[in-house]
C-alpha positions in Angstrom: -25.1 42.3 -71.4 -23.3 44.8 -73.4 -19.6 44.5 -74.3 -18.9 47.7 -72.3 -20.6 46.3 -69.2 -18.6 43.1 -69.4 -15.3 45.1 -69.6 -16.4 47.2 -66.6 -17.1 44.1 -64.6 -13.7 42.5 -65.6 -12.0 45.7 -64.5 -13.8 45.7 -61.2 -12.7 42.1 -60.6 -9.1 42.9 -61.5 -9.2 45.8 -59.0 -10.7 43.6 -56.3 -8.1 41.0 -57.0 -5.3 43.5 -56.8 -6.6 44.9 -53.5 -6.9 41.5 -52.0 -3.4 40.6 -53.2 -2.0 43.8 -51.6 -3.8 43.0 -48.3 -2.4 39.5 -48.3 1.1 40.7 -49.0 0.9 43.4 -46.4 -0.3 40.9 -43.8 2.4 38.4 -44.7 5.1 41.1 -44.5 3.8 42.1 -41.0 4.1 38.5 -39.8 7.3 37.4 -41.6 10.6 39.2 -42.6 10.1 40.9 -46.0 12.7 38.8 -47.8 10.9 35.7 -46.6 7.4 36.9 -47.4 8.7 37.8 -51.0 10.1 34.3 -51.4 6.9 32.7 -50.2 4.7 34.8 -52.5 6.9 33.7 -55.4 6.1 30.1 -54.6 9.3 29.0 -52.8 8.4 26.5 -50.0 9.8 25.3 -47.7 12.5 27.9 -47.1 15.7 26.9 -45.5 18.9 29.0 -45.0 22.1 28.2 -43.1 24.1 30.9 -41.3 27.6 30.4 -40.1 27.2 33.1 -37.5 24.2 34.8 -36.0 23.3 36.0 -32.5 20.2 34.7 -30.7 18.5 36.5 -27.8 15.9 35.2 -25.4 14.1 37.6 -23.0 11.9 36.2 -20.3 9.7 38.1 -17.8 10.6 37.1 -14.3 7.7 36.3 -12.0 5.1 37.2 -14.6 3.0 34.1 -14.1 2.8 34.7 -10.3 2.0 38.4 -10.8 -0.7 37.7 -13.4 -2.5 35.0 -11.4 -4.7 37.6 -9.6 -5.3 39.9 -12.6 -8.1 39.9 -15.1 -7.4 38.4 -18.5 -7.7 41.8 -20.2 -5.2 43.3 -17.8 -2.7 40.5 -18.3 -2.9 40.8 -22.1 -2.6 44.6 -21.9 0.6 44.3 -19.9 2.0 41.8 -22.4 1.0 44.0 -25.3 2.8 46.9 -23.8 5.9 44.9 -23.1 6.1 43.2 -26.5 5.4 46.5 -28.2 8.4 48.0 -26.5 10.6 45.0 -27.3 9.5 45.2 -31.0 10.4 48.9 -31.1 13.9 48.1 -29.6 14.4 45.2 -32.1 13.6 47.5 -35.0 16.0 50.2 -33.7 18.8 47.7 -33.5 18.1 45.7 -36.7 17.2 42.5 -34.7 14.6 40.2 -36.2 11.8 39.0 -33.9 11.2 35.3 -34.4 8.4 34.7 -32.0 6.9 35.0 -28.5 6.4 32.0 -26.3 4.1 32.8 -23.5 5.9 35.7 -21.8 9.2 35.0 -23.6 10.5 37.0 -26.6 12.9 35.3 -29.0 14.9 37.2 -31.7 18.0 36.9 -33.9 20.5 39.4 -35.2 22.6 38.4 -38.2 20.0 37.1 -40.6 19.7 38.4 -44.1 21.9 41.4 -45.2 24.7 42.1 -42.8 26.7 44.4 -45.0 24.3 47.3 -44.4 25.0 47.5 -40.6 27.7 49.5 -38.9 27.6 47.3 -35.8 28.1 43.5 -35.9 25.2 41.3 -34.9 26.5 40.4 -31.4 26.7 44.1 -30.6 23.2 44.8 -31.9 21.8 42.0 -29.9 23.4 43.2 -26.7 22.3 46.8 -27.3 18.8 45.5 -27.9 18.8 43.6 -24.6 20.2 46.6 -22.7 17.5 48.9 -24.3 14.8 46.4 -23.3 15.9 46.5 -19.7 15.9 50.3 -19.8 12.5 50.3 -21.5 11.1 48.0 -18.8 12.0 50.5 -16.1 9.9 53.1 -17.9 6.9 50.7 -18.3 7.1 49.8 -14.6 6.8 53.5 -13.8 4.0 53.9 -16.3 1.9 51.0 -15.2 2.9 50.8 -11.5 4.3 47.3 -11.9 7.5 45.8 -10.8 8.3 43.6 -13.7 11.8 42.3 -14.4 13.5 40.3 -17.2 16.3 37.9 -17.8 18.2 38.3 -21.1 20.3 35.5 -22.5 22.5 35.8 -25.6 24.6 33.4 -27.6 26.4 33.6 -31.0 26.9 30.6 -33.4 25.7 28.8 -36.4 22.1 28.1 -37.0 19.4 27.2 -39.6 16.6 29.6 -40.4 13.5 28.4 -42.2 9.9 28.8 -43.0 7.7 25.7 -42.6 4.0 24.9 -42.5 1.2 25.2 -45.1 -2.0 26.3 -43.3 -0.1 28.2 -40.6 3.3 29.3 -41.9 6.0 29.7 -39.2 9.4 31.3 -39.5 11.8 29.8 -37.0 15.5 29.0 -36.2 17.1 25.8 -35.1 20.5 24.7 -33.9 22.8 24.5 -30.9 23.2 28.3 -30.9 19.5 28.7 -30.1 19.6 26.1 -27.3 22.6 27.7 -25.6 21.0 31.2 -25.8 17.9 29.8 -24.1 20.0 28.3 -21.3 21.8 31.7 -21.0 18.5 33.2 -20.3 17.0 30.6 -18.0 20.2 30.6 -15.9 20.6 34.3 -16.1 20.5 37.2 -13.6 17.2 39.2 -13.4 17.8 42.7 -14.7 21.0 41.9 -16.7 22.1 40.7 -20.1 24.0 37.4 -19.8 26.2 36.3 -22.7 28.0 33.1 -23.6 31.7 32.8 -24.3 31.1 32.7 -28.0 29.5 36.2 -27.8 32.0 37.5 -25.3 34.9 36.8 -27.6 33.3 39.1 -30.2 32.4 42.0 -28.0 34.7 42.2 -24.9 36.5 45.3 -26.1 33.3 47.3 -26.4 31.4 46.7 -23.2 32.0 46.6 -19.5 31.6 42.9 -18.8 31.9 40.8 -15.6 32.9 37.2 -15.8 30.2 35.2 -13.9 32.1 31.9 -14.0 30.9 28.5 -15.0 27.3 27.7 -14.9 25.6 24.3 -15.5 23.8 24.1 -18.8 21.4 21.3 -19.4 22.8 19.1 -22.2 26.1 21.0 -22.4 27.6 20.6 -18.9 29.6 23.6 -17.6 29.8 26.7 -19.7 31.4 30.1 -19.1 28.9 33.0 -18.7 29.4 36.7 -18.6 27.2 39.6 -17.4 27.1 42.9 -19.3 27.1 45.8 -16.9 
């Protein structure tokens, strides 16, 4: 084999490697926040960051399991796809980071990474996100002829964010702030954004909010809850 041919084959291999690397990085960036994917690609693992204050949002579809019981699998997935597509668009609009979906539940966090570039504080962005999802759902119901509804629960507090796993890498968040947000959703009011006292204290001047009173939260006892109108 000539020297020229060897050089050509090496160049082809370098190009293939570069293309494959680009595809891998693009796929990782679509699954994980860009700053996290960059750190993973540089070899950092596991990744763990602490945040003194962030706002967690849980959104759950009310009655979806019952509604989907008499639908074909493809129809169920199509509805979920349309819902989560709308939620992801709203999250991007308000600089809210989607963490994961769990069944028909959408979990996100505002306040991770660079907060200095945002005009609105993370509790406000989370609430605006939740309100936009409720408005977007009304449009989807009209589009698909469905009668879907959601509960939105929001809480602000300290949490840990990290990236774990080797074969299947997962970006997740942990802490009491996450648990309280989940309870705000599960004990929430369909069609409304329900927030905790922690979040209320940061946003009460900006929104029309009604005090719902104390609700029983598993593992926490009685907690004040508020509904954004």
